[in-house]
C-alpha angles and dihedrals in degrees: 000000000000121000114214109225118256116260095029111135120214094348119206115197113216117200136188139185131186130192124215097228108139094011090071091047092054090043093053091050092049092039088226118120105163094093098052097078091045091050092052092051091047093051094048094047094045089052091057096040096056086063092056092250126145122227117242098159142012130200129177137160136204120228117178119148093159091050128089127225095265091052094049092045090053090052093051094042089055096063 
């Protein structure tokens, strides 16, 4: 749930999502996972900001069936 701030007239909610795709492939080759989560957040935030929107909430998820515990922990710790 997202509460629309009081006083906003005709609010329009702008949403964005980004998949890891190539980011994880590069991270696996480099054995460096701490930048993947940060990269996802930055892409989603930038996609919203370019429309002149203001952030009021952020939601993301991690899906990594092919990743081990250490790799997933590195992604989450990097955020």
